[in-house]
C-alpha positions in Angstrom: 18.3 -38.2 -2.5 22.5 -38.0 -3.0 23.4 -34.7 -3.6 27.6 -32.9 -4.3 28.3 -29.5 -3.6 31.1 -28.2 -4.7 32.6 -25.1 -4.4 34.3 -23.2 -7.2 36.9 -20.4 -6.2 38.1 -19.6 -10.0 35.4 -19.8 -12.0 34.9 -16.4 -13.1 30.6 -15.7 -11.9 29.6 -13.5 -14.3 31.0 -16.1 -16.9 33.0 -14.2 -18.8 35.2 -16.5 -20.2 36.0 -18.7 -23.4 34.8 -22.2 -24.0 38.2 -22.6 -25.6 39.8 -21.9 -22.6 38.3 -23.8 -19.5 41.4 -24.1 -17.8 41.7 -20.9 -18.1 39.9 -18.1 -18.2 37.0 -20.5 -17.2 38.9 -20.2 -14.3 39.3 -24.0 -14.2 35.4 -24.4 -14.1 36.8 -28.2 -16.1 36.7 -30.0 -12.5 33.3 -28.3 -12.1 32.6 -29.7 -15.8 34.0 -33.4 -15.0 32.1 -32.6 -11.0 29.5 -32.5 -13.1 29.2 -35.6 -15.0 30.9 -38.0 -12.3 28.1 -37.1 -10.0 24.9 -37.7 -12.8 26.4 -39.6 -15.7 25.3 -43.7 -15.5 26.1 -45.6 -18.6 23.6 -44.4 -21.2 22.3 -42.4 -18.5 21.5 -39.9 -16.2 20.8 -40.6 -12.5 17.5 -39.5 -11.3 18.1 -39.5 -7.7 21.3 -37.4 -7.4 22.1 -33.5 -7.2 25.4 -31.6 -8.2 25.5 -28.2 -6.3 28.3 -25.4 -8.1 28.6 -22.6 -5.6 30.6 -20.3 -7.4 33.1 -17.5 -5.1 30.6 -17.7 -3.2 28.1 -15.8 -4.8 25.8 -17.9 -7.7 24.6 -20.8 -6.7 24.4 -23.9 -9.7 22.2 -26.4 -9.4 22.0 -29.3 -11.7 18.4 -31.5 -10.7 19.5 -35.3 -12.8 15.4 -35.4 -12.8 14.7 -32.5 -14.5 18.0 -32.5 -16.4 17.8 -31.7 -20.5 20.1 -31.4 -22.9 23.6 -32.3 -20.4 26.0 -34.0 -22.5 29.2 -36.4 -21.5 31.5 -33.0 -23.2 33.3 -30.8 -21.1 32.8 -27.7 -22.8 28.9 -28.6 -23.4 28.5 -28.8 -20.6 30.0 -25.3 -19.8 28.1 -24.0 -22.6 25.2 -24.3 -20.0 26.8 -23.5 -16.9 28.4 -20.5 -19.0 25.1 -19.8 -19.9 23.2 -19.8 -16.3 26.0 -18.4 -14.7 24.5 -14.8 -16.8 21.0 -14.6 -15.6 21.8 -15.2 -11.9 20.0 -13.0 -10.0 18.3 -12.4 -5.9 15.3 -15.1 -7.3 16.5 -18.5 -8.8 15.4 -18.9 -12.1 15.3 -22.6 -14.3 18.2 -20.9 -17.5 17.7 -24.5 -19.1 15.8 -27.4 -18.1 17.3 -28.7 -15.0 19.4 -26.3 -14.5 18.5 -23.5 -11.5 20.2 -20.2 -11.0 20.4 -17.7 -8.4 22.4 -15.2 -6.1 24.0 -17.3 -3.3 26.5 -18.1 -0.4 27.5 -21.5 1.7 25.8 -20.3 4.4 22.7 -20.2 2.2 23.4 -23.4 0.4 23.7 -25.4 3.5 19.9 -23.0 5.0 18.7 -24.7 1.4 20.0 -28.2 2.1 18.7 -28.4 5.5 15.2 -27.4 4.6 14.8 -29.2 2.3 16.2 -32.9 5.2 19.4 -33.0 3.4 22.3 -33.5 6.0 25.6 -32.2 4.7 28.9 -33.8 4.7 32.7 -32.2 4.3 34.3 -34.8 2.4 38.3 -34.5 3.7 41.4 -36.0 4.4 41.7 -35.9 7.5 37.7 -36.7 8.5 37.0 -40.1 10.2 36.8 -43.1 7.7 33.8 -43.7 4.9 31.3 -46.2 6.2 28.7 -46.3 3.5 26.2 -47.8 6.6 27.0 -45.1 8.5 25.7 -41.9 6.4 22.6 -40.2 6.9 19.3 -39.9 4.6 19.4 -37.6 2.0 23.3 -37.4 2.5 24.5 -34.0 0.6 28.7 -34.1 0.3 31.2 -31.1 0.0 34.1 -30.9 -1.7 36.2 -28.2 -3.4 37.9 -27.7 -6.6 41.4 -27.9 -7.0 42.2 -25.6 -4.1 42.2 -26.1 -0.6 39.0 -24.9 1.6 39.4 -21.6 2.5 39.9 -20.8 6.4 36.3 -19.1 6.2 34.7 -22.0 4.1 35.6 -24.6 7.5 34.6 -21.5 10.2 31.4 -22.2 8.8 31.5 -25.9 7.7 33.3 -26.1 11.7 30.3 -28.5 13.0 29.8 -30.6 9.9 30.5 -34.9 10.2 34.0 -34.9 8.1 35.1 -38.1 6.6 37.3 -38.8 4.7 38.2 -41.6 1.8 42.2 -42.1 2.7 45.1 -39.9 2.8 45.7 -40.1 -0.5 44.9 -36.5 -2.2 42.3 -37.0 -5.0 41.0 -35.3 -7.5 36.5 -34.2 -7.0 35.2 -36.3 -9.7 37.3 -39.1 -8.1 36.0 -39.0 -4.6 32.5 -38.4 -6.1 33.0 -41.4 -8.1 33.9 -43.8 -5.0 31.4 -41.9 -2.8 28.7 -43.8 -5.6 30.5 -47.4 -5.9 30.7 -47.3 -2.2 27.0 -46.1 -1.3 25.5 -48.1 -4.2 26.8 -51.3 -3.0 26.2 -50.7 0.3 22.4 -50.5 -1.3 22.4 -53.7 -3.0 23.8 -55.9 -0.2 20.9 -53.6 1.9 18.6 -55.0 -0.7 19.5 -59.1 -0.7 19.4 -61.8 1.8 22.9 -63.0 3.6 23.7 -66.1 2.9 24.8 -69.3 5.1 29.0 -69.7 4.8 29.5 -72.1 7.8 27.1 -73.8 10.6 28.5 -75.3 13.8 27.5 -76.5 17.2 28.9 -74.5 19.4 27.9 -71.0 20.5 31.8 -69.7 21.6 32.8 -71.1 18.8 30.8 -69.0 16.4 31.5 -66.1 18.0 35.0 -66.7 17.7 34.8 -67.3 13.6 32.3 -64.3 13.5 35.1 -62.1 14.8 37.9 -63.4 12.5 36.0 -62.7 9.7 35.0 -59.1 10.9 39.2 -59.2 10.7 39.3 -59.8 7.8 36.9 -57.4 6.4 33.5 -59.1 6.6 30.8 -58.2 8.7 28.3 -61.6 10.1 25.7 -62.8 11.7 24.7 -65.4 13.5 21.2 -66.9 13.4 20.6 -69.8 15.9 18.3 -72.8 15.5 17.4 -73.0 18.7 17.3 -70.6 21.8 20.3 -71.1 24.3 19.7 -73.3 26.6 21.4 -73.6 30.6 22.6 -77.0 29.5 25.6 -77.8 28.1 24.9 -81.1 25.6 22.5 -79.9 22.8 21.0 -83.1 21.0 20.1 -83.7 16.9 21.4 -80.2 16.3 19.6 -78.2 18.9 22.0 -76.4 19.3 23.1 -75.6 15.7 24.3 -71.2 15.1 24.5 -70.0 11.9 27.1 -68.1 10.3 25.7 -65.8 7.4 27.6 -63.6 5.1 27.0 -60.7 2.9 26.6 -62.4 -1.1 30.0 -61.1 -2.2 31.7 -62.6 0.5 30.8 -66.0 0.4 33.6 -67.3 -1.4 36.3 -64.8 0.4 34.8 -66.2 3.9 34.5 -69.8 3.2 38.2 -69.7 2.2 39.0 -67.8 5.9 36.7 -70.4 8.0 38.5 -73.2 6.0 42.4 -71.6 6.7 41.8 -70.6 10.7 39.4 -73.4 11.1 38.0 -76.8 9.2 36.3 -77.6 6.3 32.8 -74.6 5.7 29.5 -76.9 6.5 26.9 -76.2 4.0 23.9 -77.0 4.1 
């Protein structure tokens, strides 16, 4: 399961705000509503394997569970109404305020502890982190983001041991970050389920390694498939030394152009 944990710093934890003024009396609740939409909505449906968690002023935790939530619509006002209803029911014990929306009193430390208990792996999204690499993401990631204001010093201290990843130096809106994370992880999952395809084949291991290095310089990973075990003899006979350069289907066209520009016209089947 993917989780997105968004820290809301200005939303009244009591739920006392007007739905006609989400940016003002709602403490920029509109930002959190857009983050929920980016976390859960797809065209004509909801991501069932996603949970969106809101931590309001470090005192109230709201969980929106994709495979249970009902009556969640794309517009911010109706989402805010569901959140307001939930905030007004916050107490020491977690309750299901409406189908799929759970609320309880909580803290950042408590939210992290809960994630660990459920086998999730918290990751801090921050401009100063390491470049986002989908292949390096842990299983069941829980991405932690802030709303329209920066993390406080106390929050950063609490999360000091968490891995930090960045989507680039440009500061983006919370909902934009969530959309990009979904895209990168979805694409990586699709790649993992597809077989590699033949880009080129050569009859020299050093040359194949050179081409692989070139493709990697262009951001295209490649695998080598050898048609026979490496030989101690310098000469190959009848293609026994054939080395195939395999790439992802979405990289094939670009990879063949690169090979053709720097080496020779790619050899296919």
